[in-house]
N, C-alpha and C positions, 0 to 999 in steps of 0.2 A: 667589242663590248657586248653586242647582242648575243654572241655565243656564251659569254660568261653568265649573262642574265638567264639564258635558257637553262644552263646547267644548275643554277641556283633554284630556279622554279621546279626543275625535275626532282632535285633533292628534297625540296619542301613537300612536293607531292608524295614522294616515297615515305617521308617522315610522317605525313598525315595518315598514309595507309598503315604504317607500322603502329601508330598510336591507336588507330581504329581497331586493328587486329588485336592489340593488347587488351583493349577495352572489351572486345568480344570474348577473349580468353578469360578475362576476369569474371564476366557475367556467367559464362559456362561453368567456370570453377565454382562459383557460388551455388549454382544449381546442383552440381555434382556433390558438393559438400552436404547440402541439405538432403539429397537423396541417399548418400552413403551413410549419413548419420541415422536416418530412419531405418535403413537396412541393418546397420550395426545394432540398433535398439532391438529390432525383431529377432536377429540372430542371437543376440545376447540373452534375451528373455527365454528363447527356446532352449538354449544351452543350459541355462540355470534350471529351467523346469525339468529337463532330462536328468540333470545331476540330482535334483531334489527327489524325483521319483525313484531313482536308483538307490539313494541313501535311505529313503523311507522304507523301500521294499526290503532292503538287506537287513535293517534293524541291527546293524553291527555298530557298537558304540565307537570303536576306534576308527572304523571306516567313516562313520557319521562325522566324527570330529575332524578327520582329514578333509572331507569334502566341505565341511563348514568353513574351514580356513581358506580353502581354495575359492569357495564361492564369495567369501567376504574380502578377497584380496583387493586392495584399493585400485590397482591399475585395471583390474578386470571390470569393476563396476563403475569406476568414475573417471578413468582416463580413456580407455578404449571407447566407452559410451559417450565421452565428451560432455558429461553432465555438469560437473563442478570442478573448478580449480582446487588445488590444495588450499585450504583455508589460510588467509593471510594472518600472520601473527598479530596479536592485539596491538602491538606498538607500531605496525606499519601504517594503518590508516588513522591512528589516533596520536595525539600529541598533548602533553609529554607522556612517554610510555611509562615512566617510573610511577607517576601518580595513578594512572589508569590501572596498571597491573596490580597495584597494591590496594586498590579500593575494593571493599567488600560491600557491594550494593546491588540491588535488584531493580531493573527498569520497572517503573510504575505507570508512566504516561509519556506520550510524545507531545511536543508543543513547539511554539515559536516564541521564546522568552522575550525577545526584544524586537520582533517584527522585522528582522533582517532577511527573512525568507530562507534561512538555513534551519534545519530540523534540530531541535534540542531534546535532550532526554532527561526527564525528572527521575531521580533515583531514590530508592528506599534504602537507607543505611542505618548504622548503629543498631542493628538487630530490630529495626522496625520503628524507631522513634524519631528519625531524622530524615529530612528531605534534602538531597543535594542535586546539583545541576551539572550535567555534561552538555556544554554549550557547543553547538555546531558553528563552524566558521571556515573560511577559505585559507588553509595553510598546510604546509608540510615543513616542519622544522622552522617555523616562523616565516616561511615564504609561500607565495602562491606559485605552484609549478603547473604550467600548462602541459597537458598531455593530449594524445590523440582523441581521447574521450571527453575532453574538457578539463577544467581545473579540478584538482583533487581536493577533498575536504577532510577536515579532521574534527575531532571532538576533544575538548579539554575541560578538565574539572575546574569549576569556578570556586576558588577557595573562599571568596568573600560571600558566597551564597550558602547559608546553612539555616534551615528552619528546624528547630528542635522542639519537641512536644513532650509533655509528661505522661502521655498515653500512647498506646500503640496505633500506628497508622494502618488502615485497612484499604483505603482507596484515595486516589487523587485525580481530579479533573482540572485541566488547564483551559480556561476560556474567560471571556469578558462578561462578568455578572453585574457590573456596576454601570456600564455604558460610558466609561471614561477613555475608551480606546485601548486600554492596557490590559494585558492578560492577568487574570486573577487565579487563585488556586482554591478550589473547593475540596476540602480534606475531610475524610471520614475517620473519626477516632473512636477508640474504645479501650477501656481498662480491662484487664484480664478477668476481674470479678464483676464486671457490669453486664447487665442484660440488654442495655440499649446503646446504640451508637450516638455519638455527638458529631454534628456537622458544623465545621467552622469555615470561615472565609478569610483567606490571606489576600489582601488587596495589593494589586500592582499599581505603581505610580511612576511619575517621571521626575527625575532630579538631574539637572544639568544635562538634559537630552539623553539620559540613560534610564532604562527601566529597572526599578528596584522593587523588592518585596520587603516590607517591614514586618518580619515575623515576630519581633519582640512586642509589637503593638497590634497583634491580630484582633480582628473584630470580635464582638461578642458572639457567643455560640448561636447559630441560626436555628438549630434543631437539637433538642436534648433527649428526645424519646424516640429516636428512629429505630425501626425494626429491620430495615433493609438498607442496602447501599443506594445512594441516589443515582439517577441517570439524567443527563441534560437534554434540553430541547429548547426551541424558541416558540413558545406556545402562542404568543400574541403577535409574532411577526415583526418585532421592533429591532431585530438584529442584536439584541442583548440576551444572553443565555439565561434560561430559567432551569429549574430542576424539579423532579418528582421523586418522592420518597414515601415509603410506608411508615407510618408512625403508630403509636399506641392508640391514637384517636381517629385515624383516617387511613384507609387502605391505599389511597392515591392522593397524597398531599402535595399540591403544586405551590412552589415558591417562585414568584415572578422577580426577575432582575430589576435593579434600579434604573433610573433614567437620568444620567449625567450628574447625579448628586453624590456619586461615589458611595452609595449605600444600597441596601436592600430594604425597601419599605416594609415595616412590620405588619401593615395591613394588607400587603399584597400576597396573602396566603389563602388558597382556595382548596376545598376538598372536592375532588372530581367524582362524579357519580355516573359517568358514561360507561364504565366497565362493569361487567358481572364478576370480575375476579375479586375475591375477598382478601386474598393474601398473595403477595409476590413470592415466587419460588426463591429458595435459598440454596445455591446462588441463582440469580436471575440474569437474563440477557435482554431486558426491556430496552426498546430503542425508539428512535425518531427518524422515519424514512418514508419514502413514497412506496406504498404497498399496492397501488393500482397499476394497471397497464399504462405505459407511458403516453399512449394516445388518448386515454381517458382524462387524466390530468397528471401533473408532476408535483403536486403539493405534498409536503411531508405529512405522514400519518403517524399514529401511535401504535406500537406493538407492546402489549402488556402481557408479561410472562408469568402465568400462574403455576401452581404446583403440577396439575395434570392437564390443564387446558390453557388456552391463550385467546386474547381478543385482538382483533384489528379494529381500531377506531379511526374511521376515515375523516379527513378534513375536506368538507365540501366547500369549494370556493364561494365566498360571499356569505357562508352560513356557519362555518367553524366545524368543530369536532362533534358531529351529531350522529353519524351512522356507525353502527357496530356490527361486527361479524365474529362469531365465536367458532373455535376449532378445538379439537382434542389432539394432544400429542400422540405419537405412535404408541400402541399398547405393548411396550417392551419393559423388561425389568429395570433397565437403567439407561439414562441418556445424558448427553453433555449439553453445552451451551448452543443456543440457536445462532445461526449466521445467515446473512442475506447476500445473495450474489446472483447476477445474471449469467447463468452457466451456459446458455445456448444461444446467445445473440438474438433474443426475441423481445428485448425491451421491457422485460418484467423481472423484478427482483425475486428470485426463488428462495424459499425458506428451507434451509439445510440444517439437519440435526444429526450428530454422531450418536450411535446407540449401541447397546449390547443386547443381543437376542437371547442369551442363555444364562445370565447371572445377575445377581443384585449388586455385584461389585465389578468394576473394570479390572481390578487386580487379578481376578480369576476368570475373566471373560475369554471364551474360546471362539465366540461368534460375533465379533464387532462388525458394524455395518454403518452405512451412511444413507440417510433417507431425505427425500425432497418432497415437499407438500405439493400435490396437484390441487390447486384451489378450486377448480371446476367440479371435481368429484369429491374432494375432501380426503382422498386416499394418499398414503405415503408410499413413494416409489423408491426402491433401493438403487443407488447409483455408484456403489463401490464395486470395483472389479473383484469379484469373488470366485473367479474360475478356480482359484485355490484359496485356502484360508489365508488371512492376512499374514504375509511374511513367509508362507510355505515355500515360495519359489526361492527363498534364501535359507531354507532349512531351519527356520525359526518360527516361533509362534508369538504374534504381537497383538496387543490391544491398545486402545487409546489410553493415555496416561492421565490419571487424576493425581496430581502431585501434592503431597501433604507435608505440613509442618516445616515450611520454609521460614527460617528465623524462629522456628518453634511455635508459630501460631497461624501462619498463612497457608490456606489450602487453595491451590490454583486449579480452577475448574478446567474441564476439557474445552479448549477454545480453538476455533479454526481461524487462522489469520489469512485473510484473502488477499491475493495479489496474482497478477499475470506474470509469473516468474520467467516464462520463456517467450513472452511477447507475441504469441501466435493469435491473440485476440480473444482467447477463452480463459477466464480466470481460474487459477489454481489455488491451492491453500497449503499452508505449513502448520504443523502441530507437533506435539510430543507423543511418542509411542512408548509403550511398556513391553519389555521382553518378559512374558509371563513365566519363563523358565528361570532366568537369571535375575529378574526384577530390576534390570538396568533400564534406564530411560534414555531414549535417543530422539534427536530431531529428525523429522521426515517431511518430504514434499509429496503431495498428491497432485499429479498432473492431469489436467482436463483433456480427455481424449474422445475422439468420435466413436460412437457405438450405436448403431441403428436398432439394436435389440431393446433399448430402453425407451420409455415414453418421451424422455427429453432429448434423446439422440446423443447424449454424452455420458461418459463414465469416468471415474477418478481412479488413477493407477498409482501405486506406491513407488516412489523413488527416494533414494537416500541423500541426505545432506553430507554425512560422513560416517564411515564405519570404524574410524579410529577409536581404540579403546579409551583414549584420553578424552574423547568427546561423548562419553557416556555420562550418566547422572545429570542429564539436561533437565532443567526445571521449567524453562520457558523458551519458546521460539517466537520472534517477532520480526517484522519487516519494515524497513524504511530506506530512503534514498540517502545513503551515507555521503556519497560524493556529489550530490546535487546535480546529477547529470541525467536524470530521468530513468535510471535503472535501479530496480529494487535490490537491496542487499538483505541478507538474513543476519540477525543478531541472536546468538545463542547465549543463554545464561545457564551456567552449570554449577552444581554444588560440589564442594570438596568432599571427597569420601571420608577423610579423617576428621574434618571439621565441617559439620553440616551447615554451620552459619556463615561459612566463607563462600562467597559467590564470585565467580569470574565470568568475564564476557569474551566471546569469540565471534568475530564477524566473518561471514562468507560472502563471496562475490560469485553469483551464478554465471556460468560460462558454458555455452554450447556454440560451436562455430557457426552454425546456421543462424542462431539468434543474433549474431553480430550484424547481420544484414536486415534484421527486423527493426521496425521503427516503433514509436510510442507517442503518446500525448500525456504530459503531466499537467494536471489542472488543480489550481489552488484558488478557492474563493474565500475572500476575507470579508469582514463584517460590513464594510462600506459606510461607516459612520463618518468618514472624512475622505477628502480627495485633494491631491496636490494641485488640481485645477480649480479648487474652490477657495476663495479668499476667506470667507466666513468660517468654513469648516476645513481648514488646511491641515495637512499632516505634518507635524513638527519634525523636520529633518529627515523625512522618509519618502520613498516613492509612493507608497500607499500603506497607511497604518491600519491597525485593527486586528482583532483576533479572528480565529477560524470558527464560523458559526456551524452548529450541528445540523444535520438533515438535508443539506443542499443536494439536489439531484442533478445529474448530468447525463445526457443521452446524445448520441450522434449516429448518423447514417452509416451503415456498413458499406464496404467497398463494392459489393455485388448487387446492391439494390434490394429493397424489401426487407432489410435487416436493420436492427437498432441495438446498439450496445449501451447499457446503462450502468451507473454506479452511484454511490452516495457517499458524502463526506461526513465522517465521524458520526455514524448512525448509532453506535453503542458506546457506553462509557463506564459501565459498572464492572466490578470484579476483574480488573486487569485486562480490559478489552484491548488496550495497546493499539489503537487505530491511529495511523499517522494523519496529520492535518492537510492532506491533499489526496488526490486520486491519480493513479497511473494506469493508463490503458495501453495494452499492446495492440499494434496495428498490423502485425505480420510483415510480409515483404512487399506490401503495396507502397508505391511512391505517389499515388494520387492524393490530391488535397482532400481534407476531411470536410464534408458538408453536413448541414443540418445539426450543428452543435448547439444543443439547447441546455440552458441553465435555469433552474427554478429554485428560488429561496422560500423560506417560510413566509406565509402570508396571513396568519391569524384567521380572522373571520372576514377578511376582505377578498377581493378578486385575486386570482393567481398572479404571481410575479414571475414571468418567464421571458427570457430573451434568447434569440437565435442568432448565430453567426455562421457564415459559410466560408469556404476556401481557406481552411486552416492548414498550415504547412506541417506535414509529419515531422516528428522529432522536435516538436516545440514544447517549451514549458510556458504554460499560460497562467497569468495572474489576473483574476477577474474581480473588479471592484464594483459591486452593485450599489453605487451611489447615484442617485437617491433610490432607496428600495422600491418605492411605488412608481418611479419614472424609469421604466426599463430602457427607453431610448437613450438615457443618459449614462447607462452602465458602461464602464470602461474595460477594454480588453488589452492587456499588455502581453506581448509575445516575445519570448526569448528562445531563439532557435539553437538546437543542439543536434546536429545532423548525424545520421548513421554512417558507417563506413561506406556502404553502398552509395548513398547520396553524395558523400564527399568525393568519392572516386569519379562518379558521373559528372559532378561539378568541375573537378579538376580536368577531366577529359574535355568538357565543353570549353573551358577556359583556354586550354592548350590549343584546341582546334580553332577557336576564335583568333588567337594570337597568330597562328599559322596563316589563316585566311587573310588577316589584316596585313601580314607581311607580304603575302602573295599579291594582294591588291596594290600595296605600295610599290612593289617591284614592277608590276605591270604598268602602273601609272608612270613610274620613273622611266621604264623602257619606252613607253609611248612618247614621253617628252623628248627622249633622246632621238627617237626616230623622226619626230616632228622637226627637231633641230637640224637633223641631217637632211631631211627633205627641203627645208628652207634654204640650207646652205647650197644644195644642189641646184635649186631654182635660181638662186642669185648668181651662181657661177654660169648657168646656162643663158640667162636673159639679161644680166646686168654687165 
């Protein structure tokens, strides 16, 4: 018996060694994949640059055309470089495919229609006079299918949700403006022959535990003489959204949201005088976000976007919006929309602007660039990789695309959609580029790379989403988490060449082998006007109800100490900003817990509302309910873990090892009992 047990123990020991060896091989393979992918990137870029230089030097049209085709070969740019998978057909992640594929609609805003924590898309249809809803939920052909990356999600068109207007829709913002916990729609309308915008509110309500919008009984018009599109904020810190708009009578007219009476009080209108800006730019990118260094305070401030200059109006805790600082935009012929992003892990939201250096029009621009404001000096620093003109390494000339006449009246400004697409910890962005030779528009990604030659230590490099000819005529690129697994996906809206009013959608799932081992944090802060732990203010049938408040700041400590990564939730909302109602941070390949996670909400003129958590597990989706806003110790943190492959394999290895050790202990214990029994028997035989 003892011999048999010894053999079993030896085999278990050998099995443990084999498992440990496999685990080490897996870890080494992960490191090799990361290294080889980086080497492939460098080799590929060098090869393309050589081909580009050769083609340009030869100036032979046929030679140029041949090299262009070779350079833009899909396998060469996107398979060998492991940047993107072939884009999934529209019907793969969406359900049902027949409805989605036949809809001609343009995404206008992201939101969470019914507070189920799945992202919904508000769509502009019927050539600009109708709002429809693509609702996010957990399904594939009517079922939830669990995959290695979590359950897959889909979007389906809600046929019973249609808001039709007799005027053209220019903008839509989804938030809670009435304080009744349900999402409302703030819609900007304008007739083709009008000089002013009208701003109306479509109220959300609850009927039989379902959120509905009664578009047939929309509220009275809130503003009739608006000159600009509104942007939302929480001016008084009551977790109910307000908005600012330029009108005929006031350059910054503030409309305060209602308080639980399902209305906006007519007397809650103020004309702000803190800014020196006389008129908002058209289009403008005004926003509500923290513009200070995170260690100074994390309270949301105001960014007011004028024609040639802009103001930062700082919210001083306990005093309100009283301090102002003015800056000039870079002195260039043409610029796009401002964006704000912490590009270098320093805990400060940098001000980023796409510009053209040589032309009054981006359509003829030969020198596009990207500039970041250095707040200390007031200088604008270029951060676009311009070792060659934009697109020259691909034998093409590109500029940022200003897309005109979508549905015959919408002009889409140059907008940078910020996201850490490769999860390395440094935010990237997606936008639309214009081929200045063929006038085709294509979606593109600019990856945030290290470069010590710039003042910020970072630079943005062009990478393609797709070079397929069918993916030209792109009018919009936006990003959101389609599958609700913490990984951002790209959604391209493209215009039909034969029918310019026909819009189709195409989703892309970013894929680089090394990024599969990178982790993330997805953070969603909701309004906190209710809690399932409160009897008086309970959430009807939901884990935590409420809308997504604008301007919420989130920062956390970096993995190497002395670093802070910061972001903001729904900072901008005008002119098709298309910002999702959550933040996604890339964490790289670190498996350490995240410490120093700080969340700050709007505070009005009171003291700042900031709460900190420690030891957050990487790969988590966090839902934070700041209920009650002024009592930060009562805020709730809900954690939903979605581990990376690396973490899962490590967990499986530890589980298998623990099972083996448990078996070994049991066998040894069983062996010891047998030996004790034999000893007792021998003792009895000898002495009894």
